[in-house]
VEXLUM-390317 format. One line per field, with one value per residue (C-alpha): residue number from 1; residue in one letter; chain; x, y, z. Coordinates in steps of 0.5 Angstrom, whole numbers, plus 500, padded with zeros to 3 digits. Example, Ala and Ser with C-alpha at 12.3 -4.5 7.8 and 13.67 -1.06 7.14 Angstrom:
VEXLUM-390317
n: 1 | 2
res: a | s
chain: A | A
xx: 525 | 527
yy: 491 | 498
zz: 516 | 514
END
This chain:
VEXLUM-390317
n: 1 | 2 | 3 | 4 | 5 | 6 | 7 | 8 | 9 | 10 | 11 | 12 | 13 | 14 | 15 | 16 | 17 | 18 | 19 | 20 | 21 | 22 | 23 | 24 | 25 | 26 | 27 | 28 | 29 | 30 | 31 | 32 | 33 | 34 | 35 | 36 | 37 | 38 | 39 | 40 | 41 | 42 | 43 | 44 | 45 | 46 | 47 | 48 | 49 | 50 | 51 | 52 | 53 | 54 | 55 | 56 | 57 | 58 | 59 | 60 | 61 | 62 | 63 | 64 | 65 | 66 | 67 | 68 | 69 | 70 | 71 | 72 | 73 | 74 | 75 | 76 | 77 | 78 | 79 | 80 | 81 | 82 | 83 | 84 | 85 | 86 | 87 | 88 | 89 | 90 | 91 | 92 | 93 | 94 | 95 | 96 | 97 | 98 | 99 | 100 | 101 | 102 | 103 | 104 | 105 | 106 | 107 | 108 | 109 | 110 | 111 | 112 | 113 | 114 | 115 | 116 | 117 | 118 | 119 | 120 | 121 | 122 | 123 | 124 | 125 | 126 | 127 | 128 | 129 | 130 | 131 | 132 | 133 | 134 | 135 | 136 | 137 | 138 | 139 | 140 | 141 | 142 | 143 | 144 | 145 | 146 | 147 | 148 | 149 | 150 | 151 | 152 | 153 | 154 | 155 | 156 | 157 | 158 | 159 | 160 | 161 | 162 | 163 | 164 | 165 | 166 | 167 | 168 | 169 | 170 | 171 | 172 | 173 | 174 | 175 | 176 | 177 | 178 | 179 | 180 | 181 | 182 | 183 | 184 | 185 | 186
res: m | a | l | k | s | t | i | y | k | a | v | l | d | i | s | d | i | d | h | g | h | y | a | q | h | s | l | t | l | a | c | h | p | s | e | t | e | e | r | m | m | v | r | l | a | a | y | g | l | n | a | h | t | v | h | t | v | c | q | g | n | a | s | l | s | f | g | a | g | l | s | d | p | d | d | p | d | l | r | l | a | d | y | t | g | r | t | r | l | w | i | e | v | g | q | p | d | e | r | a | l | t | r | a | s | s | r | a | d | r | v | c | v | y | a | f | s | a | s | a | d | v | w | w | s | l | i | e | p | k | l | s | r | q | s | k | l | e | l | w | r | l | p | s | d | d | t | r | r | l | c | t | l | a | a | r | s | m | s | l | q | a | t | l | q | e | g | v | l | m | m | g | n | a | s | e | l | v | t | l | e | p | e | r | l | m
chain: A | A | A | A | A | A | A | A | A | A | A | A | A | A | A | A | A | A | A | A | A | A | A | A | A | A | A | A | A | A | A | A | A | A | A | A | A | A | A | A | A | A | A | A | A | A | A | A | A | A | A | A | A | A | A | A | A | A | A | A | A | A | A | A | A | A | A | A | A | A | A | A | A | A | A | A | A | A | A | A | A | A | A | A | A | A | A | A | A | A | A | A | A | A | A | A | A | A | A | A | A | A | A | A | A | A | A | A | A | A | A | A | A | A | A | A | A | A | A | A | A | A | A | A | A | A | A | A | A | A | A | A | A | A | A | A | A | A | A | A | A | A | A | A | A | A | A | A | A | A | A | A | A | A | A | A | A | A | A | A | A | A | A | A | A | A | A | A | A | A | A | A | A | A | A | A | A | A | A | A | A | A | A | A | A | A
xx: 418 | 412 | 405 | 400 | 393 | 387 | 382 | 375 | 369 | 362 | 356 | 352 | 345 | 342 | 335 | 336 | 329 | 331 | 334 | 330 | 337 | 336 | 342 | 347 | 354 | 360 | 366 | 373 | 376 | 383 | 384 | 391 | 395 | 394 | 386 | 381 | 375 | 371 | 374 | 374 | 366 | 365 | 368 | 363 | 357 | 359 | 359 | 352 | 350 | 353 | 351 | 346 | 350 | 352 | 345 | 343 | 350 | 352 | 346 | 349 | 356 | 361 | 363 | 364 | 370 | 374 | 381 | 388 | 386 | 391 | 396 | 396 | 394 | 393 | 387 | 380 | 377 | 372 | 371 | 366 | 369 | 365 | 367 | 371 | 376 | 373 | 372 | 365 | 365 | 371 | 369 | 374 | 372 | 375 | 378 | 382 | 386 | 384 | 390 | 388 | 380 | 383 | 387 | 381 | 376 | 381 | 381 | 373 | 367 | 364 | 368 | 364 | 367 | 364 | 367 | 367 | 369 | 369 | 374 | 370 | 367 | 373 | 376 | 370 | 371 | 378 | 377 | 370 | 373 | 378 | 373 | 368 | 370 | 370 | 363 | 364 | 365 | 360 | 361 | 357 | 358 | 357 | 355 | 361 | 357 | 354 | 360 | 363 | 357 | 359 | 365 | 360 | 358 | 365 | 368 | 373 | 367 | 360 | 353 | 350 | 343 | 343 | 337 | 337 | 330 | 329 | 337 | 338 | 342 | 340 | 346 | 345 | 347 | 342 | 343 | 345 | 343 | 346 | 343 | 347 | 344 | 349 | 348 | 350 | 355 | 357
yy: 265 | 267 | 264 | 268 | 269 | 265 | 270 | 268 | 272 | 273 | 275 | 277 | 278 | 282 | 282 | 286 | 286 | 289 | 295 | 296 | 294 | 290 | 290 | 285 | 286 | 283 | 282 | 280 | 276 | 275 | 269 | 270 | 263 | 263 | 264 | 259 | 258 | 259 | 266 | 268 | 266 | 270 | 276 | 275 | 274 | 280 | 284 | 281 | 284 | 291 | 292 | 297 | 302 | 305 | 308 | 308 | 311 | 315 | 316 | 312 | 317 | 311 | 305 | 298 | 294 | 289 | 291 | 287 | 283 | 278 | 281 | 288 | 288 | 295 | 294 | 292 | 286 | 290 | 298 | 303 | 309 | 315 | 320 | 324 | 318 | 318 | 311 | 310 | 303 | 298 | 291 | 285 | 278 | 273 | 274 | 280 | 283 | 289 | 293 | 292 | 294 | 300 | 302 | 301 | 305 | 311 | 311 | 309 | 312 | 305 | 298 | 291 | 285 | 278 | 273 | 265 | 258 | 254 | 258 | 265 | 264 | 263 | 269 | 273 | 271 | 274 | 280 | 283 | 286 | 290 | 292 | 295 | 302 | 302 | 306 | 305 | 297 | 292 | 285 | 279 | 272 | 267 | 260 | 256 | 250 | 255 | 258 | 252 | 250 | 257 | 253 | 249 | 255 | 257 | 256 | 260 | 263 | 264 | 266 | 267 | 270 | 273 | 275 | 278 | 278 | 280 | 279 | 273 | 272 | 266 | 265 | 260 | 258 | 253 | 247 | 249 | 254 | 256 | 260 | 265 | 268 | 273 | 274 | 281 | 280 | 288
zz: 262 | 266 | 264 | 261 | 263 | 259 | 256 | 256 | 253 | 255 | 253 | 259 | 258 | 265 | 267 | 274 | 276 | 283 | 280 | 273 | 269 | 263 | 258 | 254 | 256 | 252 | 257 | 256 | 263 | 264 | 268 | 272 | 272 | 279 | 279 | 279 | 275 | 281 | 283 | 275 | 275 | 282 | 279 | 273 | 278 | 282 | 275 | 274 | 281 | 280 | 273 | 275 | 279 | 272 | 272 | 279 | 282 | 276 | 272 | 266 | 266 | 268 | 266 | 270 | 268 | 271 | 274 | 274 | 280 | 282 | 277 | 281 | 289 | 288 | 283 | 284 | 281 | 279 | 279 | 277 | 275 | 273 | 267 | 271 | 273 | 281 | 283 | 286 | 287 | 288 | 288 | 291 | 291 | 296 | 302 | 302 | 308 | 313 | 310 | 303 | 305 | 308 | 302 | 298 | 302 | 302 | 294 | 293 | 295 | 297 | 297 | 296 | 298 | 296 | 300 | 298 | 299 | 305 | 309 | 308 | 315 | 319 | 315 | 317 | 324 | 324 | 320 | 323 | 329 | 325 | 320 | 325 | 324 | 316 | 314 | 306 | 307 | 305 | 306 | 302 | 303 | 297 | 299 | 297 | 294 | 289 | 287 | 286 | 281 | 277 | 274 | 270 | 266 | 265 | 258 | 253 | 250 | 254 | 253 | 259 | 262 | 269 | 273 | 279 | 283 | 291 | 292 | 289 | 282 | 278 | 272 | 267 | 260 | 255 | 260 | 267 | 272 | 278 | 284 | 288 | 294 | 297 | 305 | 308 | 313 | 314
END
């Protein structure tokens, strides 16, 4: 019998000072049995970092939603799709291989990867030469100490605040605050 995903509910209040986006988002995240809480929380942080794209890229005529992720390797972790169905932004978290990123680049206007964990630097050193010709690709590294601290915010029902200022995401609840400073790799 297959294990089922664990469902998490999040209310994410975003104050994106960099992009002038201020909104409350009610989100449902399915944590796949093989997914860690850290990875799930990185997906939520990626949502916070990119929520503004609904307005800045699509003038409000789009939706940013979680994909099947680990359940379907051909589906992104997050997708910005306009109302015509066109995928404007494909977001992956973790360390996808070159083929997956090339395939994603053929399906979306832009592809963004948020690499995390202690092995992200090794992954990047191996994959960087293979991705040099990918013009649609953005790669970011999130410090592994900070992404591990995101787990302190995880709960089946979460009420979180996210503030984005000068490229730094501060995410917290009533008792904890985690700061993420993404580093652009490509």
